[in-house]
N, C-alpha and C positions, 0 to 999 in steps of 0.2 A: 616454364614459370609464368610467362605472360598468359598462356592459356588458363592456368590455374587461377590467376588473378581475375581474368575475364569471367570465368565460371562463378567464382565466389561473389564477385560484385553483382552479377546478374541475379544470382540466387538471393542476395540480401535485398536488392531492389524489389524482387518478386515478393519476398516475405513482408516488406514494409507495406506494399499495396494490398496484399492479401489480408494482413491484420487490420489495416484501415477499413477495408470493405466489411470484414466481420463485425467490427465495432459499429459502423454506420448502419449496417443491416439489422443488427440487434437493437440499436437505439430507436430505429423506426417503429419497433413493436411496443415501445414504452410510451406511456402518456407524458404530457408536458408536466413540469413541476407546478404544483398548486401556487396560486398567488394569495389565497386567503389564509389567514392564520388559523391554527387549531382552536376550537372552542375551549373554554376554560375547563381545567381538570380532565382533559382527555388522556393525558399521558403522564406516567411516572418515569422519570429518568434516573436509573440507578447507576452509580459510579463507584467502583472499587478503587479507593484512593490509597496511594502509597507515596510518602514524601521522598525527596531526593532529587526532584527535578526543579531547577530554579524558575521555570515558567509555570509551575503548577497553579499558583494562586491566580495568575492572570487568566488562565484558561477556564478555571472554575468560575471565576467572576463573569467571564464572557458568556458562559452558558446560562447563568442565572439571568443575565440581562437579555439574552436572545429569547428566552422562553419564560417570561415573568408570570404567565397564567397557568403554567404546568407545575407538577409536583416534582421535587427532587429528593433523592434518597442517597446520602453519602455513607459509604461503609468504610470505617477507619479502624486500624488496629489499636487496641487499647494502649499499647506502649509507644504509639507514634505521636510524640509530643508536637512535632512541627505540623502535621496534618490536623491535629486537634486545634492548634493555634489558628490555622487558616480557616477552619470551619467556624470557629467562634467569631472571627473577624468578619466573615461573610454571611453570617446568620441572617436568614430571611423567613418571613411567615410561611412560605411555600417550600421550605427546606427542612428535611428531617435528617438528623445525624445519628447513626447507629455505631456504637463502639463494639468491635468484634473481638472475641477471645482468640488466643493464638491458634494459628492454623496447624492441624496435626501433620506429622511427617507423611510424605507420599500423598499429599492432598494438594490439589491446585488452589493456590491462595485466592485467585480471582473467583473461581467457582464456589469456594468456601464462603466468600462474602455474598455472592449472588443468591445462594440458597437461603441465606438469612434475609436478604432484601425481598425475595419473592413472597414472603409471608406477610409483608406490610403493604402490598399493592392493593389499592382500592379503585383506581381509575380503570377505564375499559382497556387501555393499552399500556404496555410495559416496554421501556427502552433500556438497553445496555450501552453505555457510552464510556470508552476508556478515558482515564483522567488526563491524557494528552490530546484529547479530541474535543473540538467545539462543534456543536450541532446548530446550523442555521435554521431559522424558523421554517423556511420553505422546504428544507430537507426533512425536517420532522413531520411536516404535513404530508409529504410524498411517501415517506415510509409508513406512516399510519394508514394512508389510503391503500398502499400495497398489502399491508398486513391484514386487511379486511378479507382478502381472498387467498392469502398464502399463510403458511404456518409461521414463517419468519421472513421479514423483508430486511435486506442489508444494503448499506450505502457504498459509495465510491470514495476511497481515500484520496485526499489532495494535501500534499505536504507544503507547509509554509517554511520559508528559509529562516534560519536562526541568525545569530550574530557572528558566526565563524564559518570557515571553509568546511569543517567536518559536518556541521549541520546542513550546510548547503548541498554537500555531496550526498548526504542521506536523502534530502528532499528530491534531488534529481533522480535518484534510483527509484523512488516511489512514483514520481510524476512521469518518468519515462515509461513505466510498466503498468501502473494500476488500470488505466483505461483498456489497454490490450488484454491484460490478465483477467479482469473481472467482466468486462462487457464483451470483448472479443471471444473469449472462451465460451461464454454463455450462448453464443450463436451456434456453436457446434455441439455442446454438451449441456444437459440439465445441470444447474449448479449443484456441486457435491461438497462444497464448503461455503463458508461465509466470512465476511470481513468482521473480525472480532472487535474492531475499533468502534463499530456502531451498528446496532440492529434493533428491530422492533417486532413485538409479537402481541397477540391478544392476551388478555389476562387469563382466560380459560386454558390457554395453551400451557401455562405454568403447571396446571394440574396434570396435563397430559404428559409432560416431561418429568413429573414428580419433583418439581422444584429443584432441578439440577442434581438430585441425589444420585442417579445412576452413573453420572460422569465425574463425580468429585475427585476420583483418582486418576483422571486423564490430565496430562500436562498441557496439551494444546486445546484450550477451551473452545475455540471456534470450530476446529475440526471435530471435536468430540460432540458438540451440540448439533452440528450439521449431520453427523452420522446418526445420532440418536433420532433426530427429526425424520430423516429419510427412512430409518428402520421402522418407525412407528407409522409410516405411510403418509407423512406430511410432505410439504413442498417448501422450497426456498425461492424467494424472488430477489433477483439481482437488480437493484434500482440504479439509476444514474444520478441519484441525489448525492451531492458532494458532502463529504465530511472533512472538515478542516483540521489537520493534525499538525502539531508543532511540538517537537521534543527538544529539550535542552541538551544538545550533544556537546559534552565538555571539550573533547579533543579527538584526535584520530584513533586513539586506543578505544575510547568509548564507542566511536563509530564502528570499529571492527567488531566489538563485542555485540552490538545490536545486529549488524549484518550477519554475524555468525549464528546468533539465536534464530533469526528469521530463516536462514537457509537450513538449519537443522530441522526447524518446524516444517519447512517445505518438503524436505526428504521424508519426514514422517507421514506427511499427507500423501505423497506419491507412492509410498510403500503400500498403502491401503487400496490403490487403484489397480485395475487390470493392466496387462502389458500393452494392449492397444491404446488405452488412455494415457499411460505413461509415455508412450512413443509420441502421441499427438501433442502432449504438453511440452515435451522436449523440442519437437519441431517448431512449435509456436513460440516458445519463450526461452529455451535453452540454447538452441542452435544459432539464432541471429547474432548474439554477441561474439560467439566463436568465429562466425564467418567474417564479421567486421574486423575483429582483431587479426585474423589470419590474413585478410586482404591488406591491411596496413603493414603487417609484418613483411609480407612478400614484397611490397613496394619499397618500404623504407629501409629494411635491414638486409634482406637477402639480395636485393638489387643494388644496395649501397646508395640509393638516391635520397640522401639525407636532406639535400636542399629542397627536393620536391616535397618531402614530408613537412618540412618547416613551412613551406608556402601553403600547404593544405591546412595545417593547424591555424596559421594566421588567417586564412580565408574563412575557416569555420567560425573563428572568433568574431571577425568583422561582419560577416554576412548575417549572423544571428542578432547583431545589435542594430543594424541599419535597416531602413525601410526597404520593401521588396524591390522597388525600382533600382535603388542604389546597390542592393545586394546582387541583382541581376547583372548590373554593369560590372561589379567586382568579379562576378563569375566569368564574364567575357574576358576581362583583363587577365584573370588567372589562367584561362585557357591559352591566351596569347603568350603569356610568360612561360608556361610549360612547353609550348611549341618551340620557342626560341632557345630554351634550355636543353632541348633535345631529349626530353624524357620519353620513355617508352610509351607508345600509343595506348596500351592497356591502362596506363596510369590515369588517362583522362576519364575513364569509366569510374575509377575510384573517386575522382573529384565530383562526378555527377552523383555518386552514392551519397557522399557527405552533404552535398547541396540539397538533395531530396530529403535526406534525414532532417537537415536543419530547417526545411520548410514545412515538412509534414508534422513534426512533433509540436511546434508552437501552435499550429493551426488546430490540431485536434484537442490540445489542452484548452485553448480559448473556447472551443465548442462546448466542453463539458465542465470546465472549472470556472468559466466566466472570464478568464484572462490567461495569457501565456505565462507559465512559470519556468520557461526554458532558459537555461544558462549554458551557452554553447560549449565551452571547454569542459565544465564540470559534468554536463550531460554526457558528452562523449567519453570522458574518463570513467564515469559511473558504469557505462555499458561495457567498456573494455575490460574492467576488472571483475566483472561478474563471475567468470570462470574461476578466478582465484578464491572468491568467497565459497563457491561450490566445493572446491578441493579442500578448503579449510573445514567445512561442515562434514565432509566425508571422513576426514582424518581425526577430528576431535568432536566428542559428544558431550563435553562439559561446558555448559552455557552459564552466562551471568545474566541475571534479571534484576536490574537495579541493585539492591543491597543483598540479593540472594544469589547463590550458585547452586546449580543442579547438575548431576551426572545423569544423562538421558540415555536409556537403552531402548525404550519404546514409549509410545504416548501414555501407556498405563504403567510403565516401569521406570521410575526415576527416584532419585534420593537427593536430599539436600547435602551439600558438601561444606 
Protein backbone atom coordinates (compact mmCIF):
# COMPACT_ATOMS: atom_id res chain seq x y z
CA UNK A 1 0.00 0.00 0.00
CA UNK A 2 2.82 2.39 0.89
CA UNK A 3 4.55 1.52 -2.36
CA UNK A 4 1.37 2.31 -4.31
CA UNK A 5 1.06 5.66 -2.52
CA UNK A 6 4.70 6.42 -3.28
CA UNK A 7 4.30 5.61 -6.99
CA UNK A 8 1.07 7.62 -7.37
CA UNK A 9 2.53 10.64 -5.59
CA UNK A 10 5.69 10.62 -7.69
CA UNK A 11 3.69 10.26 -10.91
CA UNK A 12 1.44 13.18 -9.95
CA UNK A 13 4.46 15.38 -9.16
CA UNK A 14 5.99 14.41 -12.52
CA UNK A 15 2.73 15.28 -14.32
CA UNK A 16 2.59 18.69 -12.61
CA UNK A 17 6.06 19.66 -13.70
CA UNK A 18 5.67 18.16 -17.18
CA UNK A 19 2.48 20.13 -17.80
CA UNK A 20 4.11 23.28 -16.42
CA UNK A 21 7.07 22.82 -18.79
CA UNK A 22 4.73 22.31 -21.75
CA UNK A 23 2.86 25.55 -20.94
CA UNK A 24 6.00 27.65 -20.50
CA UNK A 25 7.66 26.16 -23.57
CA UNK A 26 4.65 26.96 -25.77
CA UNK A 27 4.23 30.42 -24.24
CA UNK A 28 7.80 31.32 -25.23
CA UNK A 29 6.80 30.96 -28.87
CA UNK A 30 4.00 33.53 -28.50
CA UNK A 31 4.41 37.31 -28.81
CA UNK A 32 3.75 39.65 -25.90
CA UNK A 33 0.24 41.05 -25.62
CA UNK A 34 -0.08 44.40 -27.45
CA UNK A 35 -0.22 47.58 -25.41
CA UNK A 36 -1.76 49.77 -28.12
CA UNK A 37 -5.56 49.68 -28.63
CA UNK A 38 -7.06 48.66 -31.95
CA UNK A 39 -7.72 51.38 -34.52
CA UNK A 40 -11.34 52.41 -34.80
CA UNK A 41 -13.69 50.06 -36.69
CA UNK A 42 -11.15 47.24 -36.91
CA UNK A 43 -13.34 44.62 -35.30
CA UNK A 44 -16.99 43.57 -35.23
CA UNK A 45 -17.86 41.67 -32.04
CA UNK A 46 -20.81 39.33 -32.55
CA UNK A 47 -22.59 37.97 -29.49
CA UNK A 48 -25.40 35.42 -29.57
CA UNK A 49 -27.44 36.49 -26.55
CA UNK A 50 -29.86 34.43 -24.52
CA UNK A 51 -31.35 35.76 -21.29
CA UNK A 52 -31.52 33.74 -18.10
CA UNK A 53 -28.18 34.65 -16.52
CA UNK A 54 -28.43 37.34 -13.81
CA UNK A 55 -24.98 38.70 -14.77
CA UNK A 56 -25.82 39.11 -18.45
CA UNK A 57 -26.44 42.88 -18.42
CA UNK A 58 -23.25 43.63 -16.48
CA UNK A 59 -21.03 41.65 -18.83
CA UNK A 60 -22.55 43.14 -21.98
CA UNK A 61 -22.09 46.64 -20.60
CA UNK A 62 -18.48 45.84 -19.68
CA UNK A 63 -17.70 44.77 -23.25
CA UNK A 64 -19.18 47.98 -24.64
CA UNK A 65 -16.99 49.97 -22.26
CA UNK A 66 -13.85 47.93 -23.01
CA UNK A 67 -14.06 48.46 -26.77
CA UNK A 68 -15.88 51.75 -27.45
CA UNK A 69 -14.22 52.22 -30.85
CA UNK A 70 -15.24 48.81 -32.25
CA UNK A 71 -18.53 47.55 -33.67
CA UNK A 72 -20.91 45.31 -31.74
CA UNK A 73 -23.57 43.04 -33.18
CA UNK A 74 -26.02 41.42 -30.77
CA UNK A 75 -28.18 38.52 -31.95
CA UNK A 76 -31.36 38.14 -29.89
CA UNK A 77 -34.33 35.79 -30.19
CA UNK A 78 -37.51 37.57 -31.28
CA UNK A 79 -39.37 36.25 -28.23
CA UNK A 80 -36.61 36.99 -25.67
CA UNK A 81 -38.19 39.97 -23.91
CA UNK A 82 -35.51 40.26 -21.22
CA UNK A 83 -32.64 40.31 -23.73
CA UNK A 84 -34.50 42.94 -25.77
CA UNK A 85 -34.95 45.04 -22.64
CA UNK A 86 -31.22 44.89 -21.88
CA UNK A 87 -30.30 45.75 -25.46
CA UNK A 88 -32.59 48.77 -25.44
CA UNK A 89 -31.15 49.95 -22.13
CA UNK A 90 -27.53 49.60 -23.29
CA UNK A 91 -28.02 50.93 -26.82
CA UNK A 92 -24.94 52.71 -28.23
CA UNK A 93 -24.07 54.24 -31.61
CA UNK A 94 -21.59 51.42 -32.30
CA UNK A 95 -24.09 48.69 -31.39
CA UNK A 96 -26.42 46.94 -33.81
CA UNK A 97 -29.17 44.63 -32.51
CA UNK A 98 -30.63 41.93 -34.77
CA UNK A 99 -33.78 40.06 -33.80
CA UNK A 100 -33.53 36.46 -34.96
CA UNK A 101 -36.41 34.17 -35.97
CA UNK A 102 -36.86 30.89 -34.08
CA UNK A 103 -34.08 28.39 -34.51
CA UNK A 104 -35.20 25.25 -36.41
CA UNK A 105 -35.03 21.89 -34.67
CA UNK A 106 -31.72 20.00 -34.90
CA UNK A 107 -29.93 23.31 -35.52
CA UNK A 108 -27.31 24.85 -33.25
CA UNK A 109 -28.91 28.03 -31.82
CA UNK A 110 -25.59 29.87 -31.53
CA UNK A 111 -24.50 29.02 -35.09
CA UNK A 112 -27.99 29.94 -36.31
CA UNK A 113 -27.42 33.45 -34.99
CA UNK A 114 -23.81 33.68 -36.17
CA UNK A 115 -24.72 32.89 -39.77
CA UNK A 116 -27.14 35.83 -39.59
CA UNK A 117 -24.47 38.06 -38.03
CA UNK A 118 -21.81 37.20 -40.59
CA UNK A 119 -23.75 38.94 -43.37
CA UNK A 120 -23.58 42.31 -41.59
CA UNK A 121 -19.80 42.44 -41.04
CA UNK A 122 -18.09 45.42 -42.64
CA UNK A 123 -14.91 45.65 -40.55
CA UNK A 124 -11.66 43.83 -41.49
CA UNK A 125 -11.98 41.40 -38.56
CA UNK A 126 -14.84 39.48 -36.99
CA UNK A 127 -14.97 38.26 -33.37
CA UNK A 128 -17.33 35.80 -31.71
CA UNK A 129 -17.66 36.35 -27.96
CA UNK A 130 -20.03 34.40 -25.72
CA UNK A 131 -22.51 36.45 -23.72
CA UNK A 132 -20.90 35.31 -20.46
CA UNK A 133 -17.47 36.53 -21.59
CA UNK A 134 -15.77 39.92 -21.47
CA UNK A 135 -13.01 40.80 -23.90
CA UNK A 136 -10.24 43.10 -22.58
CA UNK A 137 -8.86 45.60 -25.08
CA UNK A 138 -5.38 44.04 -24.95
CA UNK A 139 -6.81 40.59 -25.69
CA UNK A 140 -8.82 41.94 -28.63
CA UNK A 141 -5.66 43.47 -30.09
CA UNK A 142 -3.70 40.23 -29.56
CA UNK A 143 -6.33 38.09 -31.25
CA UNK A 144 -6.61 40.46 -34.21
CA UNK A 145 -2.82 40.40 -34.64
CA UNK A 146 -2.79 36.58 -34.55
CA UNK A 147 -5.71 36.36 -37.00
CA UNK A 148 -3.64 38.20 -39.61
CA UNK A 149 -1.61 35.02 -40.18
CA UNK A 150 -4.05 32.30 -39.02
CA UNK A 151 -7.56 31.39 -40.06
CA UNK A 152 -8.84 31.63 -36.48
CA UNK A 153 -7.21 32.98 -33.33
CA UNK A 154 -8.69 31.86 -30.02
CA UNK A 155 -8.20 33.09 -26.46
CA UNK A 156 -7.55 31.64 -23.01
CA UNK A 157 -10.55 31.45 -20.63
CA UNK A 158 -10.17 32.83 -17.11
CA UNK A 159 -13.20 32.42 -14.83
CA UNK A 160 -14.17 35.05 -12.29
CA UNK A 161 -15.78 33.94 -9.03
CA UNK A 162 -19.46 34.56 -8.54
CA UNK A 163 -21.35 35.20 -5.33
CA UNK A 164 -21.78 31.61 -4.16
CA UNK A 165 -19.80 28.42 -3.68
CA UNK A 166 -21.22 26.75 -6.78
CA UNK A 167 -19.94 29.59 -8.96
CA UNK A 168 -16.57 29.55 -7.21
CA UNK A 169 -16.27 25.77 -7.72
CA UNK A 170 -16.95 26.18 -11.45
CA UNK A 171 -14.34 28.94 -11.62
CA UNK A 172 -11.76 26.70 -9.94
CA UNK A 173 -12.39 23.94 -12.47
CA UNK A 174 -11.72 26.28 -15.40
CA UNK A 175 -8.79 28.08 -13.82
CA UNK A 176 -7.16 24.82 -12.70
CA UNK A 177 -7.28 23.42 -16.21
CA UNK A 178 -7.51 26.04 -18.96
CA UNK A 179 -3.82 26.98 -19.05
CA UNK A 180 -2.71 23.34 -19.14
CA UNK A 181 -5.45 22.34 -21.59
CA UNK A 182 -5.12 25.10 -24.17
CA UNK A 183 -1.47 26.14 -23.92
CA UNK A 184 0.14 22.92 -22.71
CA UNK A 185 -1.58 20.69 -25.26
CA UNK A 186 -0.66 23.12 -28.05
CA UNK A 187 3.02 22.41 -27.30
CA UNK A 188 2.53 18.78 -28.36
CA UNK A 189 -0.28 18.93 -30.91
CA UNK A 190 -1.42 21.49 -33.48
CA UNK A 191 -4.70 22.93 -32.15
CA UNK A 192 -7.62 20.75 -33.30
CA UNK A 193 -10.32 22.68 -31.48
CA UNK A 194 -10.84 26.23 -30.27
CA UNK A 195 -12.23 28.02 -27.27
CA UNK A 196 -15.77 28.87 -28.31
CA UNK A 197 -15.99 31.56 -25.62
CA UNK A 198 -13.96 33.88 -27.82
CA UNK A 199 -12.19 33.85 -31.18
CA UNK A 200 -11.32 36.19 -34.06
CA UNK A 201 -11.02 35.72 -37.83
CA UNK A 202 -10.59 37.91 -40.89
CA UNK A 203 -13.76 38.97 -42.68
CA UNK A 204 -12.81 37.10 -45.87
CA UNK A 205 -12.66 33.85 -43.90
CA UNK A 206 -16.42 34.08 -43.43
CA UNK A 207 -16.79 33.50 -47.16
CA UNK A 208 -14.41 30.58 -46.97
CA UNK A 209 -16.49 28.84 -44.29
CA UNK A 210 -19.71 29.79 -46.13
CA UNK A 211 -21.00 31.90 -43.27
CA UNK A 212 -21.26 28.87 -40.91
CA UNK A 213 -23.82 27.16 -43.19
CA UNK A 214 -22.00 23.76 -43.41
CA UNK A 215 -22.01 23.34 -39.61
CA UNK A 216 -25.45 24.64 -38.65
CA UNK A 217 -26.54 21.16 -37.60
CA UNK A 218 -23.55 20.51 -35.33
CA UNK A 219 -24.20 20.84 -31.60
CA UNK A 220 -20.67 21.73 -30.49
CA UNK A 221 -20.06 24.95 -32.39
CA UNK A 222 -16.40 25.34 -31.40
CA UNK A 223 -15.43 21.80 -32.40
CA UNK A 224 -17.50 22.04 -35.58
CA UNK A 225 -15.84 25.30 -36.64
CA UNK A 226 -12.36 24.00 -35.83
CA UNK A 227 -12.98 20.83 -37.83
CA UNK A 228 -14.29 22.83 -40.79
CA UNK A 229 -11.34 25.24 -40.72
CA UNK A 230 -8.80 22.41 -40.69
CA UNK A 231 -10.69 20.48 -43.37
CA UNK A 232 -10.45 23.53 -45.64
CA UNK A 233 -6.70 23.73 -45.07
CA UNK A 234 -6.80 26.57 -42.55
CA UNK A 235 -4.99 26.96 -39.24
CA UNK A 236 -5.90 27.71 -35.62
CA UNK A 237 -3.76 29.92 -33.40
CA UNK A 238 -4.00 29.33 -29.65
CA UNK A 239 -3.26 32.68 -28.02
CA UNK A 240 -2.44 33.40 -24.39
CA UNK A 241 -4.78 36.42 -24.50
CA UNK A 242 -7.13 36.03 -21.51
CA UNK A 243 -10.90 36.06 -21.86
CA UNK A 244 -12.71 36.87 -18.62
CA UNK A 245 -15.72 34.62 -18.12
CA UNK A 246 -18.33 34.87 -15.40
CA UNK A 247 -21.46 32.76 -15.34
CA UNK A 248 -24.22 33.22 -12.81
CA UNK A 249 -24.35 29.72 -11.29
CA UNK A 250 -27.52 29.60 -9.22
CA UNK A 251 -26.80 26.54 -7.09
CA UNK A 252 -25.05 23.17 -7.08
CA UNK A 253 -27.68 21.66 -9.36
CA UNK A 254 -26.96 24.33 -11.96
CA UNK A 255 -23.23 23.69 -11.49
CA UNK A 256 -23.71 19.97 -12.15
CA UNK A 257 -25.74 20.71 -15.29
CA UNK A 258 -22.98 22.93 -16.69
CA UNK A 259 -20.22 20.47 -15.86
CA UNK A 260 -22.27 17.66 -17.41
CA UNK A 261 -22.69 19.61 -20.64
CA UNK A 262 -18.98 20.44 -20.83
CA UNK A 263 -17.96 16.82 -20.26
CA UNK A 264 -20.42 15.53 -22.86
CA UNK A 265 -18.93 17.99 -25.34
CA UNK A 266 -15.42 16.86 -24.36
CA UNK A 267 -16.33 13.24 -25.07
CA UNK A 268 -17.69 14.25 -28.48
CA UNK A 269 -14.40 16.05 -29.16
CA UNK A 270 -12.30 13.03 -28.20
CA UNK A 271 -14.49 10.71 -30.26
CA UNK A 272 -13.24 12.44 -33.42
CA UNK A 273 -9.55 12.02 -32.54
CA UNK A 274 -7.20 9.14 -33.24
CA UNK A 275 -6.42 6.58 -30.53
CA UNK A 276 -2.90 8.01 -29.89
CA UNK A 277 -4.31 11.53 -29.47
CA UNK A 278 -7.04 10.24 -27.15
CA UNK A 279 -4.39 8.49 -25.06
CA UNK A 280 -2.23 11.61 -24.89
CA UNK A 281 -5.17 13.80 -23.81
CA UNK A 282 -6.09 11.26 -21.14
CA UNK A 283 -2.54 11.15 -19.76
CA UNK A 284 -2.27 14.94 -19.77
CA UNK A 285 -5.66 15.88 -18.35
CA UNK A 286 -7.67 12.81 -17.33
CA UNK A 287 -5.15 10.80 -15.36
CA UNK A 288 -3.80 13.42 -12.87
CA UNK A 289 -7.12 13.89 -10.97
CA UNK A 290 -7.44 10.12 -10.68
CA UNK A 291 -3.89 9.80 -9.33
CA UNK A 292 -4.43 12.57 -6.80
CA UNK A 293 -7.73 11.15 -5.61
CA UNK A 294 -6.30 7.64 -5.35
CA UNK A 295 -3.35 8.94 -3.32
CA UNK A 296 -5.59 10.67 -0.80
CA UNK A 297 -7.87 7.65 -0.67
CA UNK A 298 -4.94 5.34 0.07
CA UNK A 299 -3.69 7.58 2.82
CA UNK A 300 -6.92 8.63 4.46
CA UNK A 301 -9.36 5.76 4.01
CA UNK A 302 -7.48 2.52 3.43
CA UNK A 303 -4.79 3.42 6.00
CA UNK A 304 -7.35 4.76 8.43
CA UNK A 305 -5.20 7.85 9.02
CA UNK A 306 -8.08 10.27 9.33
CA UNK A 307 -6.12 12.60 11.59
CA UNK A 308 -3.39 12.88 8.97
CA UNK A 309 -5.88 13.73 6.23
CA UNK A 310 -7.45 16.39 8.46
CA UNK A 311 -4.04 17.95 8.99
CA UNK A 312 -3.33 17.88 5.27
CA UNK A 313 -6.60 19.64 4.40
CA UNK A 314 -5.95 22.24 7.09
CA UNK A 315 -2.43 22.73 5.73
CA UNK A 316 -3.68 23.16 2.14
CA UNK A 317 -6.16 25.79 3.23
CA UNK A 318 -3.70 27.85 5.26
CA UNK A 319 -0.68 27.56 2.97
CA UNK A 320 -2.73 28.84 0.05
CA UNK A 321 -3.77 31.96 1.97
CA UNK A 322 -0.50 32.90 3.63
CA UNK A 323 2.69 34.46 2.17
CA UNK A 324 5.30 31.98 0.82
CA UNK A 325 7.63 32.31 3.82
CA UNK A 326 4.83 31.66 6.29
CA UNK A 327 3.52 28.83 4.11
CA UNK A 328 7.00 27.26 4.13
CA UNK A 329 7.15 27.49 7.92
CA UNK A 330 3.72 25.89 8.13
CA UNK A 331 4.99 23.11 5.89
CA UNK A 332 7.86 22.43 8.27
CA UNK A 333 5.51 22.37 11.24
CA UNK A 334 3.21 19.96 9.39
CA UNK A 335 6.12 17.61 8.77
CA UNK A 336 7.07 17.71 12.46
CA UNK A 337 3.47 17.07 13.50
CA UNK A 338 3.17 14.12 11.13
CA UNK A 339 6.42 12.69 12.48
CA UNK A 340 5.24 12.85 16.08
CA UNK A 341 1.88 11.35 15.12
CA UNK A 342 3.69 8.31 13.74
CA UNK A 343 2.11 8.50 10.29
CA UNK A 344 3.56 6.25 7.60
CA UNK A 345 6.66 7.76 5.88
CA UNK A 346 4.98 7.57 2.45
CA UNK A 347 2.41 10.05 3.71
CA UNK A 348 5.08 12.76 3.79
CA UNK A 349 5.31 12.53 0.02
CA UNK A 350 1.60 13.21 -0.31
CA UNK A 351 2.12 16.31 1.82
CA UNK A 352 4.81 17.42 -0.61
CA UNK A 353 2.44 16.76 -3.54
CA UNK A 354 -0.22 19.02 -2.07
CA UNK A 355 2.32 21.70 -1.19
CA UNK A 356 3.76 21.71 -4.73
CA UNK A 357 0.28 21.83 -6.22
CA UNK A 358 -0.64 24.75 -3.95
CA UNK A 359 2.49 26.62 -5.03
CA UNK A 360 2.45 25.86 -8.77
CA UNK A 361 -1.18 26.65 -9.62
CA UNK A 362 -1.28 30.20 -8.16
CA UNK A 363 2.09 31.00 -9.75
CA UNK A 364 1.09 29.92 -13.25
CA UNK A 365 -2.31 31.64 -12.96
CA UNK A 366 -0.58 34.89 -11.99
CA UNK A 367 1.66 34.53 -15.02
CA UNK A 368 -1.18 34.24 -17.56
CA UNK A 369 -4.23 35.77 -15.85
CA UNK A 370 -2.41 38.70 -14.25
CA UNK A 371 -3.33 37.48 -10.76
CA UNK A 372 -3.90 34.24 -8.90
CA UNK A 373 -7.47 32.98 -8.79
CA UNK A 374 -6.57 29.97 -6.70
CA UNK A 375 -8.93 29.00 -3.85
CA UNK A 376 -7.18 26.17 -1.97
CA UNK A 377 -10.01 23.94 -0.78
CA UNK A 378 -12.32 24.53 -3.75
CA UNK A 379 -9.44 24.01 -6.18
CA UNK A 380 -8.62 20.65 -4.62
CA UNK A 381 -12.28 19.61 -4.47
CA UNK A 382 -12.76 20.58 -8.11
CA UNK A 383 -9.91 18.34 -9.20
CA UNK A 384 -10.96 15.40 -7.04
CA UNK A 385 -14.52 15.26 -8.41
CA UNK A 386 -13.56 15.40 -12.08
CA UNK A 387 -13.84 11.61 -12.48
CA UNK A 388 -17.43 11.84 -11.20
CA UNK A 389 -18.30 14.35 -13.93
CA UNK A 390 -16.73 12.01 -16.49
CA UNK A 391 -18.83 9.06 -15.30
CA UNK A 392 -21.98 11.24 -15.40
CA UNK A 393 -21.27 12.28 -19.01
CA UNK A 394 -20.68 8.66 -20.03
CA UNK A 395 -23.94 7.56 -18.40
CA UNK A 396 -26.26 10.34 -19.61
CA UNK A 397 -26.32 12.25 -22.90
CA UNK A 398 -29.28 14.56 -22.18
CA UNK A 399 -27.91 18.02 -21.44
CA UNK A 400 -29.42 21.29 -20.31
CA UNK A 401 -28.33 24.53 -22.01
CA UNK A 402 -29.87 27.41 -20.08
CA UNK A 403 -33.58 27.20 -20.94
CA UNK A 404 -33.18 24.37 -23.45
CA UNK A 405 -32.64 20.61 -23.12
CA UNK A 406 -31.09 18.39 -25.79
CA UNK A 407 -30.66 14.66 -26.18
CA UNK A 408 -27.22 14.24 -27.73
CA UNK A 409 -26.21 11.21 -29.76
CA UNK A 410 -23.42 12.84 -31.77
CA UNK A 411 -22.28 16.35 -32.66
CA UNK A 412 -24.61 16.33 -35.68
CA UNK A 413 -27.31 14.13 -34.15
CA UNK A 414 -29.28 15.84 -31.37
CA UNK A 415 -32.89 16.74 -30.68
CA UNK A 416 -34.62 19.20 -28.39
CA UNK A 417 -36.38 17.61 -25.43
